[in-house]
N, CA, C and O atoms as a DFTB+ gen file, in Angstrom:
344 C
 N C O
     1  1     -42.279     184.703      13.126
     2  2     -41.936     185.155      14.444
     3  2     -42.033     186.678      14.453
     4  3     -41.503     187.335      13.557
     5  1     -42.675     187.221      15.412
     6  2     -42.897     188.659      15.425
     7  2     -41.962     189.381      16.389
     8  3     -40.949     189.934      15.961
     9  1     -42.274     189.386      17.650
    10  2     -41.528     190.172      18.633
    11  2     -40.161     189.568      18.980
    12  3     -39.221     190.299      19.292
    13  1     -40.055     188.275      18.927
    14  2     -38.825     187.602      19.335
    15  2     -38.128     187.086      18.083
    16  3     -38.698     186.276      17.352
    17  1     -36.904     187.542      17.823
    18  2     -36.178     187.140      16.629
    19  2     -35.719     185.701      16.693
    20  3     -35.706     185.082      17.757
    21  1     -35.337     185.169      15.521
    22  2     -34.881     183.781      15.443
    23  2     -33.646     183.537      16.313
    24  3     -33.559     182.508      16.982
    25  1     -32.691     184.475      16.312
    26  2     -31.480     184.316      17.120
    27  2     -31.826     184.277      18.606
    28  3     -31.335     183.419      19.339
    29  1     -32.662     185.195      19.041
    30  2     -33.054     185.220      20.460
    31  2     -33.792     183.948      20.839
    32  3     -33.600     183.425      21.937
    33  1     -34.636     183.445      19.944
    34  2     -35.411     182.238      20.213
    35  2     -34.482     181.035      20.393
    36  3     -34.731     180.185      21.248
    37  1     -33.423     180.959      19.602
    38  2     -32.490     179.831      19.708
    39  2     -31.750     179.818      21.038
    40  3     -31.283     178.764      21.469
    41  1     -31.634     180.966      21.694
    42  2     -30.909     181.050      22.954
    43  2     -31.768     180.643      24.152
    44  3     -31.254     180.507      25.262
    45  1     -33.052     180.449      23.940
    46  2     -33.963     180.048      25.016
    47  2     -34.036     178.532      25.106
    48  3     -33.780     177.837      24.122
    49  1     -34.383     178.014      26.281
    50  2     -34.642     176.580      26.407
    51  2     -35.931     176.262      25.660
    52  3     -36.709     177.164      25.351
    53  1     -36.156     175.000      25.373
    54  2     -37.391     174.639      24.677
    55  2     -38.615     175.001      25.519
    56  3     -39.650     175.390      24.977
    57  1     -38.498     174.875      26.831
    58  2     -39.609     175.257      27.705
    59  2     -39.919     176.746      27.564
    60  3     -41.082     177.139      27.477
    61  1     -38.870     177.573      27.542
    62  2     -39.063     179.012      27.380
    63  2     -39.621     179.350      25.999
    64  3     -40.496     180.206      25.870
    65  1     -39.114     178.677      24.972
    66  2     -39.608     178.893      23.610
    67  2     -41.094     178.580      23.513
    68  3     -41.873     179.356      22.960
    69  1     -41.470     177.432      24.059
    70  2     -42.872     177.024      23.978
    71  2     -43.777     177.926      24.812
    72  3     -44.885     178.254      24.388
    73  1     -43.321     178.322      25.977
    74  2     -44.118     179.235      26.806
    75  2     -44.385     180.528      26.036
    76  3     -45.515     181.015      26.013
    77  1     -43.349     181.081      25.409
    78  2     -43.524     182.298      24.616
    79  2     -44.475     182.034      23.447
    80  3     -45.403     182.805      23.203
    81  1     -44.236     180.950      22.738
    82  2     -45.060     180.613      21.574
    83  2     -46.531     180.454      21.953
    84  3     -47.406     181.028      21.305
    85  1     -46.800     179.688      22.985
    86  2     -48.188     179.409      23.364
    87  2     -48.927     180.652      23.852
    88  3     -50.116     180.822      23.582
    89  1     -48.221     181.511      24.565
    90  2     -48.899     182.673      25.156
    91  2     -48.842     183.926      24.297
    92  3     -49.656     184.830      24.482
    93  1     -47.898     184.004      23.359
    94  2     -47.734     185.229      22.580
    95  2     -47.921     185.071      21.079
    96  3     -48.242     186.041      20.392
    97  1     -47.728     183.874      20.565
    98  2     -47.758     183.692      19.109
    99  2     -48.975     182.909      18.634
   100  3     -49.076     182.590      17.450
   101  1     -49.887     182.598      19.524
   102  2     -51.111     181.899      19.123
   103  2     -52.312     182.737      19.534
   104  3     -52.266     183.483      20.512
   105  1     -53.369     182.598      18.780
   106  2     -54.606     183.294      19.137
   107  2     -55.759     182.322      18.989
   108  3     -55.936     181.721      17.929
   109  1     -56.522     182.168      20.016
   110  2     -56.308     182.756      21.339
   111  2     -55.082     182.121      22.006
   112  3     -54.666     181.024      21.633
   113  1     -54.510     182.814      22.989
   114  2     -53.341     182.256      23.684
   115  2     -53.676     180.895      24.300
   116  3     -54.808     180.642      24.714
   117  1     -52.680     180.043      24.349
   118  2     -52.822     178.708      24.936
   119  2     -52.140     178.729      26.296
   120  3     -51.077     179.327      26.458
   121  1     -52.752     178.080      27.259
   122  2     -52.230     178.065      28.627
   123  2     -50.797     177.537      28.670
   124  3     -50.486     176.537      28.024
   125  1     -49.923     178.204      29.429
   126  2     -48.554     177.699      29.584
   127  2     -48.509     176.347      30.303
   128  3     -47.466     175.693      30.318
   129  1     -49.622     175.926      30.894
   130  2     -49.670     174.577      31.486
   131  2     -49.455     173.506      30.425
   132  3     -49.173     172.354      30.755
   133  1     -49.588     173.877      29.149
   134  2     -49.447     172.921      28.044
   135  2     -47.999     172.697      27.614
   136  3     -47.750     171.877      26.731
   137  1     -47.037     173.402      28.211
   138  2     -45.641     173.295      27.769
   139  2     -45.145     171.853      27.819
   140  3     -44.654     171.344      26.811
   141  1     -45.260     171.182      28.964
   142  2     -44.767     169.788      29.078
   143  2     -45.514     168.867      28.121
   144  3     -44.916     167.959      27.545
   145  1     -46.795     169.088      27.950
   146  2     -47.600     168.294      27.032
   147  2     -47.116     168.496      25.597
   148  3     -47.026     167.539      24.827
   149  1     -46.809     169.733      25.245
   150  2     -46.308     170.026      23.904
   151  2     -44.960     169.352      23.662
   152  3     -44.713     168.833      22.573
   153  1     -44.096     169.355      24.661
   154  2     -42.801     168.686      24.515
   155  2     -43.001     167.197      24.288
   156  3     -42.322     166.596      23.456
   157  1     -43.923     166.603      25.019
   158  2     -44.230     165.182      24.827
   159  2     -44.764     164.935      23.421
   160  3     -44.411     163.940      22.789
   161  1     -45.611     165.832      22.930
   162  2     -46.158     165.699      21.579
   163  2     -45.067     165.861      20.522
   164  3     -45.045     165.121      19.538
   165  1     -44.168     166.816      20.715
   166  2     -43.060     167.024      19.783
   167  2     -42.189     165.772      19.730
   168  3     -41.843     165.297      18.649
   169  1     -41.837     165.242      20.896
   170  2     -41.010     164.033      20.950
   171  2     -41.691     162.868      20.236
   172  3     -41.043     162.136      19.488
   173  1     -42.983     162.691      20.460
   174  2     -43.717     161.600      19.822
   175  2     -43.763     161.791      18.301
   176  3     -43.530     160.845      17.549
   177  1     -44.059     163.000      17.858
   178  2     -44.122     163.265      16.418
   179  2     -42.761     163.057      15.763
   180  3     -42.682     162.524      14.656
   181  1     -41.697     163.469      16.432
   182  2     -40.353     163.289      15.882
   183  2     -39.937     161.820      15.849
   184  3     -38.992     161.452      15.151
   185  1     -40.645     160.988      16.606
   186  2     -40.414     159.542      16.598
   187  2     -41.436     158.838      15.697
   188  3     -41.616     157.624      15.789
   189  1     -42.103     159.607      14.827
   190  2     -43.126     159.089      13.911
   191  2     -44.296     158.451      14.642
   192  3     -44.934     157.546      14.104
   193  1     -44.590     158.900      15.852
   194  2     -45.670     158.321      16.646
   195  2     -46.769     159.367      16.845
   196  3     -47.114     159.711      17.976
   197  1     -47.312     159.865      15.734
   198  2     -48.339     160.905      15.769
   199  2     -49.619     160.453      16.467
   200  3     -50.404     161.280      16.931
   201  1     -49.824     159.159      16.538
   202  2     -51.054     158.633      17.137
   203  2     -50.927     158.346      18.634
   204  3     -51.874     157.865      19.257
   205  1     -49.768     158.639      19.206
   206  2     -49.587     158.424      20.649
   207  2     -50.617     159.248      21.412
   208  3     -50.767     160.446      21.171
   209  1     -51.317     158.609      22.320
   210  2     -52.314     159.290      23.138
   211  2     -51.614     159.974      24.314
   212  3     -50.881     159.337      25.070
   213  1     -51.852     161.275      24.452
   214  2     -51.203     162.073      25.492
   215  2     -52.269     162.701      26.374
   216  3     -53.227     163.302      25.887
   217  1     -52.085     162.552      27.677
   218  2     -53.010     163.174      28.624
   219  2     -52.809     164.676      28.645
   220  3     -51.683     165.167      28.567
   221  1     -53.908     165.397      28.751
   222  2     -53.851     166.852      28.839
   223  2     -53.722     167.261      30.306
   224  3     -54.155     166.527      31.194
   225  1     -53.131     168.424      30.562
   226  2     -52.978     168.882      31.947
   227  2     -54.331     168.997      32.648
   228  3     -55.356     169.225      32.005
   229  1     -54.323     168.842      33.939
   230  2     -55.531     168.981      34.740
   231  2     -56.192     170.327      34.464
   232  3     -55.532     171.366      34.441
   233  1     -57.492     170.293      34.257
   234  2     -58.235     171.515      33.970
   235  2     -58.223     171.904      32.510
   236  3     -58.812     172.918      32.134
   237  1     -57.560     171.113      31.678
   238  2     -57.499     171.373      30.245
   239  2     -58.233     170.243      29.540
   240  3     -58.048     169.072      29.875
   241  1     -59.043     170.582      28.589
   242  2     -59.754     169.559      27.837
   243  2     -59.789     169.907      26.374
   244  3     -59.545     171.050      25.989
   245  1     -60.094     168.920      25.558
   246  2     -60.217     169.111      24.119
   247  2     -61.409     168.293      23.659
   248  3     -61.402     167.065      23.737
   249  1     -62.425     168.978      23.183
   250  2     -63.656     168.330      22.722
   251  2     -64.229     167.400      23.788
   252  3     -64.762     166.334      23.482
   253  1     -64.109     167.826      25.049
   254  2     -64.626     167.041      26.155
   255  2     -63.732     165.881      26.567
   256  3     -64.099     165.096      27.441
   257  1     -62.567     165.766      25.948
   258  2     -61.637     164.677      26.255
   259  2     -60.545     165.155      27.196
   260  3     -60.271     166.352      27.286
   261  1     -59.927     164.223      27.890
   262  2     -58.810     164.565      28.768
   263  2     -57.473     164.136      28.163
   264  3     -56.419     164.319      28.773
   265  1     -57.526     163.565      26.961
   266  2     -56.319     163.153      26.242
   267  2     -56.602     163.237      24.752
   268  3     -57.751     163.139      24.322
   269  1     -55.553     163.418      23.972
   270  2     -55.672     163.412      22.514
   271  2     -54.339     162.970      21.928
   272  3     -53.388     162.736      22.674
   273  1     -54.253     162.852      20.626
   274  2     -53.034     162.336      20.002
   275  2     -51.947     163.405      19.914
   276  3     -52.221     164.605      19.926
   277  1     -50.723     162.936      19.826
   278  2     -49.580     163.842      19.685
   279  2     -49.730     164.703      18.435
   280  3     -49.443     165.899      18.465
   281  1     -50.175     164.101      17.344
   282  2     -50.350     164.844      16.104
   283  2     -51.387     165.945      16.224
   284  3     -51.220     167.026      15.660
   285  1     -52.444     165.676      16.947
   286  2     -53.493     166.677      17.140
   287  2     -52.995     167.825      18.018
   288  3     -53.311     168.987      17.760
   289  1     -52.233     167.509      19.035
   290  2     -51.653     168.559      19.882
   291  2     -50.698     169.419      19.053
   292  3     -50.731     170.647      19.137
   293  1     -49.849     168.773      18.256
   294  2     -48.912     169.520      17.409
   295  2     -49.659     170.425      16.437
   296  3     -49.247     171.564      16.214
   297  1     -50.737     169.941      15.863
   298  2     -51.514     170.734      14.909
   299  2     -52.205     171.901      15.603
   300  3     -52.120     173.041      15.145
   301  1     -52.881     171.617      16.694
   302  2     -53.655     172.651      17.384
   303  2     -52.778     173.727      18.029
   304  3     -53.187     174.883      18.143
   305  1     -51.571     173.341      18.449
   306  2     -50.671     174.294      19.101
   307  2     -49.631     174.872      18.134
   308  3     -48.735     175.610      18.544
   309  1     -49.760     174.530      16.852
   310  2     -48.845     175.052      15.823
   311  2     -47.381     174.786      16.168
   312  3     -46.575     175.711      16.260
   313  1     -47.053     173.521      16.355
   314  2     -45.712     173.137      16.797
   315  2     -44.793     172.713      15.649
   316  3     -43.765     172.081      15.891
   317  1     -45.142     173.046      14.415
   318  2     -44.396     172.586      13.253
   319  2     -42.906     172.920      13.315
   320  3     -42.076     172.126      12.871
   321  1     -42.561     174.086      13.861
   322  2     -41.149     174.488      13.864
   323  2     -40.298     173.631      14.789
   324  3     -39.070     173.681      14.718
   325  1     -40.925     172.850      15.649
   326  2     -40.178     171.964      16.547
   327  2     -40.210     170.509      16.087
   328  3     -39.516     169.669      16.660
   329  1     -40.994     170.201      15.074
   330  2     -41.062     168.824      14.607
   331  2     -40.259     168.678      13.327
   332  3     -40.229     169.582      12.493
   333  1     -39.613     167.541      13.182
   334  2     -38.787     167.320      11.989
   335  2     -39.651     166.916      10.791
   336  3     -39.170     166.890       9.658
   337  1     -40.897     166.609      11.037
   338  2     -41.787     166.171       9.973
   339  2     -42.809     167.222       9.615
   340  3     -43.712     166.967       8.818
   341  1     -42.676     168.431      10.207
   342  2     -43.525     169.574       9.938
   343  2     -44.925     169.216       9.828
   344  3     -45.768     170.083       9.600
């Protein structure tokens, strides 16, 4: 974590944490439209359902697809700190 300390990050909602993470801690930045999708992916991964197919937000695609697995979203968006299975 660079600009935002661990204590400050804990005081934010998960939506705020992910918005900051996607737009400030990834390169290239990921659209904040992905916040709800990331939460769905985190929930699925924490339920051991890495293969759950999740629709991507309108106007967002991945390899020409409009949906991908929870595990792939977690990997591509670097969501390890929110998953219990890293």
